Structure formats: C-alpha cells, structure tokens
N, C-alpha and C positions, 0 to 999 in steps of 0.2 A: 518380458512380462511387465505389464503396467499395474500399479497399485493406485487406488482411488486417491485423488489429490484435490486440494483447494488452492486456487490462485487468488491471493488477496489483492492483486494489483494489476488491472487490465484497463488500458486507455482505449476502450472499444469505440468511443466517440471520435477518435483521431481520424483525420482525413486519410491516413494510410489504410484505414479499413472501410472507406466509403464503398457501399454496395457489396461488401464482402462479409458482412456481419454473420450471416447464417453459416457460411462455409468455415469461418474462423471458429465459431462455437462448435460446429460439427467436428472439426479436426481436434478440438480440445477434448470433446467427449470421447472420440475414438482413442485418445491417449489416456483415458480415464481421469481427465481433469474435469470433474463433474460439477464443480462449483467455482463461480467467478465473482469477484467484486469489481464492478465497473466504477473506476474512480473519476472524479470530476475536478475541473479547474476554475469554473465560474458558474454563474447562475444558469446561463443558457446550456452549458455543458452538463450541469446537474440535471436539468430538465430532460435533456436528450438521453442521459444515462438511465434515468428512471424509466423512460419509455422503453428503452432497449432491454432493461432488466426484466420488465414485465413480459417481454416477448419470448424469453428463453428460460426454460426450466433450469433451476439451479443457479440462476444469475441474480445478483443483488447490486445495489448501487450506494454510493456516498453522495452527499450534497454539501457543497461548500465552496470556498474561494481560495485558490492557490496563492502563495505569496507573489508569484509573478503577476497575478491579476488583481492584487490588492488595490491598485489604482481605480478599479471599477467598483469598489465597495462604497455603498451609500447607506443612508438611514433605512432605506427600504430593503436592503439586502438580507438582513436577518429575518424579516418577515417572509421573504421568498424562500429562504432555506427552511424556515419553520413549516411552511406549507408543504414543502417537498418531503419533510420527515414524516408527514402524516400518511404518505404512500407506503403501503406494506413492504414493498421491495427495497425501500431506502433504509439502510441499516446503520449508518454512521455519519458524523459530521466531518467534512474535509474533502479534499486534501487541503490542509491548512498548515501554517507554520511560518518560518522565516528563511529567506534565501538571499544572503548578502554577497553571494558569488557573482551574480549577474545584475542584481538590482534593477530588474525590469520595472519594479515599482519602488518608490522612495522608501527607505527604511522606516521612517516614521509611520507611513501608511501601512506598511507590513505589520508593524507592532500593533497598531490600532485594530486592524482586520483580524489578526491572530487572537488578540485578547477577547474581542467580541465573540468569536466562535468558541473559544474556551468557555466563556460565560454561558453561551447557548447550549453547549454540550452538557455542562453542569446542570443547567435548568431542566433540560429534557431527559437527562440521565441516559444519553446515548454515547456509545464509544466514539472516540475522536481519532482521526487518521492524519498522521503528522509527517511533515516534510521539513528538513533542516539541512542547510548547506552554508558553510562558512559563517555561521551565526550561533555557534553552540552556547556561548555564555549568556546572551540575552534570552535565547530560546529556553535554555534550561532553567534560568531564574524565573521566567514567567510561568513556565510549566509547573515548577515546584510550588509556586504561589497558589496554583489552582488544583494541584493533584488530589488533595483530600476531598475535593468536591466532585471529581470526575469518577465515572464508574470504571472505564478502561480506556487505554490509549496505546496506539502502536506507532513505533518509529518505522515509517515506510522507507524501504530501500536503504537500510543502514550500511554505511561505508566508512564510518568514523574510526577513531583510535580507541585504545583501551580505556583511557580516562572518560571519554564520552560514553562508552558502553557501561562502565561502572556507574556513571551518573544516572543513566536511564534505568538500569536495573535497580538502583537504590530507590527509584520512584515506582518500582514494580510495573514497568512498562513491558509491552510485548515488542518483539524485534522482528521486522520483515527482512528476509534475505532474498536477493535477486541473483541474476546471472553474473553480477559483478564478481562473485566468488569464483567464477570460472575463468577470470581474466588473469593470465600469468604475468601481466605487466603491473597491474594495480590492485589485484585482488588477493595477493599472497598473504598480506597481513590478516585479511578476513578469514582465511583458511585456518589460521591459528586462533584468532579471537573467538570464532564460533564455538569453540569448546567451552568458553566461559558463559555461554548463554544457557540458562536452565531450559531443559527440553519443554517444560510447560509454558515457556514464554516465546518459543520459536515458531514462526510462520514463514511460508514460502510464497514467492510472487515472481512474475516475469517482468512487470512494468512494460508489457508489450504495448506498442510496437518498438519500444526502446530497449537498449541493453541486451541485444542478442548475445547469448553466451559465446565467447570467443573460441571455446574449445569444442563447440558443436560441429559435428561432421555427419553428413555433408551439410554445408550451409545453404539456406534458402537462396534462390536466385536473386531476389530483390533485397536481401539482407535485412528483412524486417522480422522482429521477434513476434512470437505468437504464444498464447497459453499452452498450445500443444507441446511446447518445448520445456515445460515445467519438469517433466521426468528427468531431463538432463541435469537440471539444477539439483533436483533431489539426489541424483547419483553422486554429484560432487559433494554435496552437504553430508551425505551418508558416509562417503569415503573419509572426509575430514574428521568426522565424529567417531569413525571406527565402528559404525553400527549398520545393521541391515536396512536396506531401503524400505522394506515392508514396515519396519518399526517406526522409522522417521516419517513415512507417509501417513501412518495411522495417527501418530501423536500430533503432527502439524495440522492435519485435517480436523482432529478433535479440538485442538486449540482454536482454530479459526471459527468452527461452528459455535463454540462456547463464547468467543469474543464478540461475534456478530449476533448473538442471541438467536441462533437457529436451533430448531428442535432436532 
C-alpha cells in the first residue's frame, strides 16, 4: 500500500532522464509520489527545471547555482535567478551552498556565489535549498550570519554527523533524508541520528537519478534512482523511527507543502 508522498529532490533535468520525463513522473504518481521538487544546478538547468515543472501537475522547481557551478556565477546571475523566481512553479532558491570535497569551483568563488544567493533568498523571502559537503564550518558560519533574515532553509541530502545536525537544528533548519539511510556501508550512523530530527523538520527525497537505495529489491536494470522509489526510503525511515509509514508519509508531506508555500 502506498501513502501520498512529496519528493523534495529530483534532478529531472539530468541527461539520465532525457526523453523519459513523462514516464518517470507517471511512475512516481503510480507510487503515490504526487509532488516533486525539480532541483537545479545552474542558470540553464534552472530554466529547464521551470519549464518541466510547468508541464507536470504537482511538480515545482528551484532556481540557483550549485557550488560545483559557482565558477559560472557572474554579475548577471542574480538577475537571471530573480526572473525565474517570478514564475509561479519556482518555489525556492538553490541548490546552493559549499562543496569542498571535489572543488569543481574554487572555494573563494563558492563562498561568493553562496552568500549572494543567501542575500537574494532573504530579499525575496523565498526558502533556500542547501548543499554542503566537507565544508561544514564555513557553511555553518555564513548560514548563521543570515539565518535571521531567511524565511526557511533545508539541508538537502543530509549525511553529516551529530555535531553538524545539532548545528543545523539550532538554526531551525529542515533536514532532507535520501536513500543514503538505506546504505548498510555508510548510512548506519544516519539510522541512529534520524531519531534526533524533530518530525516537523523532516522531509524525504530521492536525489534521483543519484543515490539509488542499496537495499532496494529488485534493483532497476540501469541502476538509476527515480522518485517512484521514495516509498522504499519512507519504509526505512519509518522503521528507524519506530513509527508507522502512514504517519511519517503524512508529516513529511505536510512539512514539504508548508516549506515550499503550497496550499
């Protein structure tokens, strides 16, 4: 039995989904994943996500520049993001933040790009969709500086430790949980930490086509994640919390609708 769910992180613009957008959305709806947030990594991606979101009922988009793409940030970028936020289906700024793990963009540019988007989210009073990897201290310090000006913020794909979680919760942030929690190699700590997340701050996401849950059976032939697998993540989260799936589905969906300002 499937319960209505909200996937707050789908990379539907990924080349993995080329020419398959409709079937991916239809499979999600068949699994009762009725709402999707299509996340973006740069301006062109944000524009594409906005177009796709308008095509599918229950789908919405973010607009922003990922830290990997911070090197593409220019003086014109904020105006482009601002234009996109005027589109009704665009509901948040991001995905933005810091990623010092791969440093696809210089750290100094990542910091500049991130702070500019924090300022824009504060100005527009839009939620901000956040990414952080191996950069917790500067990320947290900058976020703390702007938190009082922001309406809401979510840590996308949280995989951090207890100290990081406590820092984020101290700023009253929402926490996004992916199929990482289904990974017996690297997700065991998350299965314990999730109990510390207040239920009114918890949201679920697949990060499709990435992070296919390792415990999913049977696995798709091409090994690509899809929003239709969100019920599997729900089952794992519910088990870790010792609560019924119906309850967790209802609360995480309500949290997402409230966070993204949906009626």
